[in-house]
C-alpha positions as CSV (number, residue, x, y, z in Angstrom):
1,M,-27.8,22.8,55.0
2,N,-24.9,25.2,55.6
3,L,-22.2,24.3,53.0
4,N,-19.5,25.9,55.2
5,E,-20.1,23.1,57.7
6,F,-19.9,20.3,55.1
7,S,-17.1,17.7,55.3
8,L,-16.2,14.6,53.4
9,D,-15.4,11.4,55.4
10,H,-14.5,9.0,52.6
11,V,-14.9,7.9,49.0
12,A,-15.1,4.5,47.4
13,I,-13.7,3.7,44.0
14,S,-13.6,0.6,41.9
15,I,-10.1,-0.1,40.5
16,S,-8.6,-2.8,38.2
17,N,-5.3,-3.4,40.1
18,L,-5.3,-3.1,43.9
19,E,-1.5,-3.3,44.3
20,R,-0.8,-0.7,41.7
21,S,-3.5,1.6,43.1
22,I,-2.2,1.2,46.7
23,D,1.3,2.0,45.4
24,F,0.1,5.2,43.6
25,Y,-1.9,6.6,46.5
26,T,0.7,5.8,49.2
27,N,3.8,7.0,47.2
28,I,2.3,10.0,45.3
29,F,-0.3,11.3,47.8
30,G,1.1,10.1,51.1
31,F,-1.9,7.8,52.2
32,S,-1.2,4.8,54.4
33,C,-2.8,1.5,53.7
34,E,-4.5,0.5,56.9
35,R,-6.1,-2.8,55.9
36,I,-6.7,-5.1,52.9
37,I,-9.9,-7.2,53.2
38,E,-10.5,-10.3,51.2
39,M,-14.3,-10.5,50.5
40,P,-15.7,-13.7,52.1
41,D,-17.3,-14.9,48.8
42,G,-13.9,-14.7,47.0
43,N,-15.3,-12.1,44.5
44,G,-12.8,-9.4,45.3
45,R,-10.7,-7.4,47.8
46,I,-11.0,-4.0,49.5
47,A,-8.2,-1.7,50.6
48,L,-8.7,1.0,53.1
49,L,-6.3,3.9,52.8
50,H,-6.1,6.8,55.3
51,K,-4.7,10.3,55.4
52,K,-5.5,13.1,57.9
53,G,-9.0,11.7,58.8
54,F,-9.9,10.9,55.2
55,T,-10.4,7.4,53.9
56,I,-10.3,6.0,50.3
57,E,-12.0,2.7,50.0
58,M,-10.8,0.8,46.9
59,F,-12.6,-2.2,45.5
60,Q,-11.0,-4.7,43.1
61,M,-13.6,-7.2,42.0
62,V,-13.0,-10.6,40.3
63,D,-14.3,-11.3,36.8
64,V,-15.5,-7.8,36.1
65,L,-15.2,-6.4,32.6
66,P,-13.0,-3.3,32.3
67,L,-14.5,0.0,31.1
68,P,-14.6,0.5,27.4
69,D,-11.8,2.9,26.1
70,D,-14.2,5.7,25.4
71,S,-15.4,5.7,29.1
72,K,-11.9,5.9,30.7
73,V,-11.5,9.6,30.0
74,P,-13.7,11.9,32.1
75,T,-16.2,13.9,30.1
76,L,-17.4,17.4,30.7
77,I,-20.2,17.6,33.2
78,T,-22.8,20.2,32.4
79,P,-22.8,23.3,34.6
80,R,-26.3,22.4,36.0
81,L,-24.9,19.2,37.5
82,L,-22.1,21.1,39.1
83,N,-24.5,23.4,41.0
84,C,-25.0,21.0,44.0
85,S,-26.4,23.7,46.3
86,E,-29.7,23.9,44.5
87,N,-30.4,20.3,45.4
88,L,-29.5,20.7,49.1
89,G,-32.4,23.1,49.8
């Protein structure tokens, strides 16, 4: 695989407050909210935000426990995990 030809289409993230997250990504980063989808089973909602061909898919689930405080801050990833090219062989 040639990494110079690599592109990223979208990411999906789980969030705790859909409205607050939409406000943040639209007002701070300039994304537009294209659609909000209510999940048919009533267990959550999905928002699709777009900017220049890139999509952020945000999920807010119902009755999900929040992350513990010690998991809310990113931790250092070891350098071996950051070297993605060795796994693309």
